Backbone as CSV, one residue per row, in Angstrom:
resi,resn,N_x,N_y,N_z,CA_x,CA_y,CA_z,C_x,C_y,C_z
1,MET,92.768,56.012,102.506,91.718,56.711,101.799,90.452,55.864,101.819
2,SER,89.372,56.429,102.283,88.102,55.712,102.340,87.558,55.475,100.942
3,ASN,86.896,54.355,100.757,86.274,54.112,99.454,84.782,53.828,99.583
4,ALA,84.177,54.265,100.701,82.744,54.106,100.893,82.209,55.316,101.640
5,THR,81.062,55.809,101.191,80.429,56.951,101.825,79.019,56.571,102.245
6,PHE,78.713,56.735,103.526,77.383,56.451,104.052,76.388,57.396,103.392
7,ILE,75.265,56.857,102.908,74.226,57.682,102.280,73.049,57.836,103.231
8,ALA,72.428,56.718,103.640,71.246,56.792,104.500,70.859,55.413,104.984
9,THR,70.117,55.375,106.093,69.490,54.131,106.501,68.187,54.002,105.729
10,LEU,67.723,52.794,105.564,66.489,52.554,104.827,65.330,52.382,105.792
11,THR,64.179,52.858,105.384,62.954,52.682,106.155,61.982,51.872,105.315
12,PRO,61.043,51.204,105.952,60.087,50.395,105.184,59.315,51.245,104.181
13,SER,59.021,50.647,103.050,58.299,51.328,101.978,56.959,50.654,101.757
14,THR,55.987,51.438,101.353,54.686,50.867,101.016,54.453,50.891,99.516
15,HIS,55.427,51.394,98.761,55.287,51.500,97.312,55.594,50.149,96.665
16,LEU,54.684,49.677,95.832,54.869,48.408,95.136,55.115,48.664,93.664
17,ILE,55.952,47.839,93.051,56.219,47.936,91.616,55.762,46.651,90.947
18,SER,55.572,46.704,89.640,55.119,45.539,88.894,56.286,44.620,88.581
19,GLN,56.031,43.333,88.691,57.019,42.327,88.322,56.411,41.486,87.211
20,PHE,57.128,41.361,86.102,56.640,40.582,84.975,56.894,39.107,85.214
21,ASP,56.005,38.259,84.654,56.150,36.824,84.867,57.074,36.167,83.849
22,ALA,57.719,36.943,83.005,58.679,36.409,82.039,60.007,37.116,82.237
23,SER,61.087,36.402,82.020,62.382,37.065,82.094,62.557,37.904,80.828
24,VAL,63.329,38.967,80.954,63.523,39.891,79.841,64.858,39.568,79.180
25,PRO,64.847,39.187,77.904,66.100,38.861,77.230,66.904,40.124,76.964
26,ALA,68.203,39.971,76.868,69.068,41.104,76.557,69.157,41.311,75.046
27,GLY,68.434,40.513,74.292,68.413,40.647,72.835,67.100,41.243,72.379
28,PHE,66.254,40.438,71.741,64.971,40.915,71.231,63.907,40.832,72.317
29,PRO,62.953,41.785,72.356,61.912,41.745,73.380,60.978,40.557,73.200
30,SER,60.446,40.076,74.308,59.536,38.937,74.299,58.093,39.423,74.224
31,PRO,57.218,38.748,73.427,55.809,39.132,73.393,55.092,38.810,74.705
32,ALA,55.705,38.044,75.580,55.073,37.665,76.843,55.110,38.785,77.871
33,LEU,55.715,39.924,77.560,55.843,40.994,78.532,54.520,41.670,78.863
34,ASP,53.451,41.290,78.178,52.145,41.857,78.474,51.544,41.259,79.746
35,HIS,52.108,40.202,80.248,51.552,39.498,81.396,52.341,39.829,82.652
36,MET,51.642,40.322,83.665,52.288,40.639,84.928,51.959,39.573,85.952
37,GLU,52.958,39.217,86.742,52.790,38.170,87.735,52.230,38.718,89.036
38,GLN,52.839,39.758,89.574,52.452,40.254,90.889,53.021,41.642,91.120
39,LYS,52.592,42.240,92.209,53.197,43.477,92.675,54.284,43.090,93.668
40,LEU,55.390,43.815,93.644,56.537,43.462,94.452,57.082,44.695,95.151
41,SER,57.465,44.546,96.377,58.086,45.613,97.148,59.600,45.542,96.964
42,LEU,60.225,46.683,96.805,61.692,46.700,96.746,62.286,46.213,98.065
43,ASP,61.573,46.422,99.163,62.030,45.905,100.454,62.196,44.387,100.393
44,THR,61.224,43.706,99.777,61.277,42.252,99.648,62.371,41.842,98.673
45,LEU,62.437,42.527,97.541,63.420,42.191,96.516,64.849,42.332,97.027
46,LEU,65.120,43.421,97.756,66.472,43.686,98.257,66.690,43.144,99.664
47,ASP,65.675,42.445,100.212,65.751,41.849,101.543,66.109,42.898,102.592
48,VAL,65.374,44.012,102.564,65.618,45.122,103.480,64.952,44.835,104.819
49,HIS,65.714,44.905,105.865,65.215,44.755,107.227,65.530,46.046,107.981
50,ALA,64.704,47.061,107.763,64.910,48.352,108.406,64.758,48.180,109.909
51,PRO,65.497,48.858,110.724,66.494,49.887,110.426,67.909,49.335,110.347
52,HIS,68.045,48.026,110.126,69.365,47.403,110.111,70.016,47.411,108.733
53,THR,69.413,48.121,107.802,69.924,48.175,106.441,70.210,49.625,106.072
54,TYR,71.336,49.857,105.430,71.672,51.212,105.017,72.335,51.183,103.647
55,LEU,72.483,52.362,103.061,73.072,52.501,101.731,74.445,53.150,101.822
56,VAL,75.352,52.674,100.971,76.709,53.203,100.900,77.056,53.430,99.436
57,ARG,77.636,54.575,99.112,78.108,54.826,97.750,79.606,54.501,97.689
58,VAL,79.989,53.743,96.673,81.372,53.303,96.495,82.153,54.354,95.710
59,SER,83.388,54.571,96.113,84.299,55.372,95.299,85.560,54.542,95.088
60,GLY,86.025,54.502,93.878,87.217,53.725,93.572,86.898,52.442,92.828
61,ASN,87.960,51.740,92.449,87.838,50.558,91.590,88.412,49.289,92.208
62,SER,88.544,49.251,93.517,89.194,48.098,94.141,88.332,46.838,94.159
63,MET,87.032,46.952,93.826,86.145,45.777,93.894,85.529,45.434,92.544
64,THR,86.122,45.890,91.459,85.551,45.654,90.124,85.508,44.174,89.751
65,GLY,86.352,43.362,90.330,86.371,41.933,90.025,85.098,41.205,90.427
66,VAL,84.314,41.797,91.332,83.031,41.207,91.724,81.871,42.074,91.250
67,GLY,82.148,42.997,90.329,81.085,43.802,89.742,80.669,45.007,90.554
68,ILE,81.475,45.428,91.507,81.198,46.649,92.273,82.113,47.733,91.716
69,HIS,81.483,48.791,91.173,82.226,49.833,90.469,82.069,51.188,91.140
70,ASP,82.946,52.102,90.772,82.923,53.470,91.265,81.532,54.067,91.038
71,GLY,80.929,54.620,92.087,79.612,55.234,91.983,78.451,54.311,92.297
72,ASP,78.681,53.011,92.376,77.600,52.080,92.719,77.104,52.356,94.140
73,VAL,75.853,52.009,94.381,75.275,52.102,95.713,75.107,50.682,96.242
74,LEU,75.598,50.448,97.443,75.511,49.124,98.060,74.427,49.113,99.118
75,VAL,73.679,48.014,99.167,72.703,47.782,100.219,73.417,46.918,101.261
76,VAL,73.570,47.460,102.473,74.401,46.835,103.504,73.541,46.493,104.716
77,SER,73.711,45.283,105.223,72.956,44.832,106.395,73.854,44.787,107.623
78,ARG,73.404,45.442,108.680,74.085,45.350,109.972,73.576,44.154,110.773
79,ALA,72.490,43.525,110.316,71.881,42.420,111.050,72.628,41.106,110.845
80,LEU,73.459,41.023,109.825,74.170,39.782,109.523,75.534,39.757,110.189
81,ASN,75.954,38.575,110.612,77.314,38.404,111.122,78.244,38.199,109.934
82,ALA,79.285,38.976,109.857,80.239,38.871,108.752,81.074,37.609,108.914
83,GLY,81.157,36.852,107.845,81.943,35.627,107.863,83.008,35.637,106.785
84,HIS,83.860,34.659,106.834,84.929,34.502,105.849,84.331,34.506,104.439
85,GLY,84.859,35.359,103.576,84.414,35.421,102.194,83.336,36.457,101.922
86,ASP,82.725,37.015,102.969,81.702,38.040,102.762,82.333,39.353,102.301
87,ILE,81.580,40.101,101.496,81.979,41.461,101.156,81.393,42.341,102.247
88,VAL,82.246,43.154,102.851,81.835,43.939,104.013,82.200,45.408,103.838
89,VAL,81.517,46.229,104.627,81.943,47.609,104.833,82.645,47.589,106.179
90,ALA,83.917,47.941,106.172,84.732,47.856,107.379,85.485,49.161,107.594
91,ALA,85.693,49.485,108.853,86.503,50.650,109.209,87.765,50.141,109.896
92,VAL,88.910,50.579,109.387,90.192,50.239,109.996,90.818,51.548,110.450
93,ASN,90.949,51.673,111.770,91.492,52.901,112.355,90.759,54.137,111.845
94,GLY,89.452,54.011,111.683,88.616,55.127,111.264,88.486,55.320,109.768
95,GLU,89.224,54.573,108.975,89.152,54.672,107.516,88.219,53.581,106.999
96,VAL,87.235,53.955,106.166,86.181,53.033,105.744,86.508,52.417,104.389
97,PHE,86.268,51.100,104.286,86.562,50.347,103.076,85.412,49.411,102.735
98,VAL,85.293,49.079,101.446,84.478,47.954,100.995,85.477,46.908,100.528
99,LYS,85.485,45.756,101.181,86.463,44.704,100.882,85.858,43.336,101.165
100,ARG,86.557,42.301,100.701,86.177,40.920,101.028,86.907,40.527,102.313
101,LEU,86.136,40.020,103.278,86.701,39.606,104.558,87.335,38.227,104.403
102,HIS,88.592,38.131,104.788,89.324,36.868,104.673,89.950,36.556,106.025
103,ARG,89.672,35.360,106.502,90.275,34.912,107.766,91.219,33.761,107.455
104,GLN,92.458,33.926,107.873,93.482,32.926,107.619,94.143,32.605,108.957
105,ARG,93.743,31.498,109.545,94.142,31.124,110.903,93.746,32.241,111.859
106,HIS,94.711,32.944,112.455,94.409,34.024,113.398,94.558,35.394,112.751
107,GLN,94.768,35.427,111.452,94.974,36.680,110.727,93.699,37.089,109.998
108,ILE,93.359,38.373,110.078,92.240,38.924,109.313,92.821,39.800,108.216
109,ILE,92.315,39.583,106.994,92.793,40.329,105.833,91.576,40.879,105.101
110,LEU,91.646,42.136,104.685,90.612,42.729,103.843,91.157,42.726,102.423
111,LEU,90.493,41.964,101.551,90.978,41.765,100.191,90.218,42.628,99.193
112,SER,90.963,43.195,98.265,90.368,43.878,97.123,90.065,42.827,96.067
113,GLU,89.180,43.168,95.159,88.865,42.278,94.037,89.360,42.924,92.747
114,ASN,90.565,43.425,92.819,91.250,44.039,91.685,92.738,43.855,91.954
115,PRO,93.477,43.216,91.054,94.885,42.921,91.309,95.765,44.167,91.455
116,ASP,95.254,45.332,91.097,96.032,46.566,91.244,96.069,47.073,92.684
117,TYR,95.286,46.451,93.578,95.198,46.906,94.968,95.696,45.807,95.898
118,ALA,96.571,46.183,96.814,97.160,45.238,97.763,96.164,44.878,98.863
119,PRO,96.311,43.683,99.443,95.473,43.319,100.581,95.781,44.232,101.772
120,ARG,94.796,44.398,102.645,94.973,45.199,103.867,94.976,44.226,105.041
121,TYR,96.159,43.958,105.592,96.286,43.070,106.737,95.927,43.843,108.003
122,ILE,95.136,43.234,108.859,94.791,43.849,110.130,95.883,43.459,111.123
123,LEU,96.592,44.465,111.605,97.741,44.244,112.474,97.357,44.425,113.933
124,GLU,98.188,43.892,114.820,97.964,44.090,116.244,97.966,45.593,116.525
125,GLY,96.975,46.052,117.239,96.852,47.477,117.530,95.902,48.203,116.584
126,ASP,95.588,47.580,115.428,94.600,48.184,114.520,93.212,48.044,115.132
127,GLU,92.376,49.048,114.912,90.983,48.959,115.321,90.150,48.605,114.091
128,LEU,89.545,47.428,114.109,88.704,46.955,113.005,87.253,46.919,113.465
129,LEU,86.391,47.626,112.736,84.956,47.597,112.979,84.272,47.159,111.687
130,ILE,83.495,46.102,111.751,82.711,45.669,110.593,81.365,46.379,110.694
131,TRP,81.082,47.258,109.743,79.849,48.048,109.757,78.676,47.281,109.158
132,GLY,78.953,46.262,108.368,77.869,45.479,107.800,78.314,44.625,106.636
133,VAL,77.411,43.750,106.212,77.653,42.837,105.098,76.905,43.363,103.871
134,VAL,77.592,43.412,102.740,76.988,43.889,101.497,76.044,42.813,100.977
135,ARG,74.773,43.190,100.745,73.762,42.265,100.248,73.505,42.445,98.761
136,ASN,73.489,43.704,98.293,73.150,43.989,96.899,73.933,45.216,96.452
137,SER,73.994,45.384,95.142,74.531,46.633,94.599,73.546,47.179,93.578
138,ILE,73.526,48.491,93.469,72.640,49.181,92.543,73.523,50.044,91.649
139,ARG,73.287,49.950,90.339,74.109,50.709,89.390,73.195,51.438,88.419
140,TRP,73.543,52.671,88.101,72.809,53.462,87.118,73.483,53.306,85.768
141,TYR,72.694,53.047,84.749,73.216,52.911,83.397,72.878,54.116,82.546
142,SER,71.838,54.822,82.889,71.435,55.991,82.123,72.119,57.223,82.692
143,THR,72.583,58.084,81.834,73.177,59.326,82.286,72.165,60.454,82.237
144,SER,70.973,60.146,81.763,69.909,61.141,81.642,69.103,61.193,82.919
145,ASP,68.677,62.387,83.310,67.813,62.532,84.485,66.357,62.292,84.134
146,LYS,66.062,62.163,82.856,64.670,61.975,82.420,64.394,60.500,82.180
147,ALA,63.185,60.092,82.556,62.810,58.690,82.358,62.335,58.462,80.936
């Protein structure tokens, strides 16, 4: 069962957002929030290198141990070489997964970050395609469509 759905490739953006020069506490608001440092592009913030970057929506809970939850959107780079320990989007025999890439001698294992899910060993004859390395995740906290 696949646990990742391709959404779209990213294209460069010209829209800039404001970045405050103070960190925002999770407790009481800071009076320093009146001061803005600079304008920032989401492309720069998320390190987007179009057209080698795309979005994937996660389904399932196999990666909750690293903070990737059902419904999250992942920013994935095809420009990076996947290495041991990277979180990747991988296809095994046509089935797509978000997993941690683990290399153990000559064995490749796709690991979940939830003890309820077994590792996926890549066996002789399996077709493994690494679609990209996960760079960021985006999560919605508001259930309202209104800002």
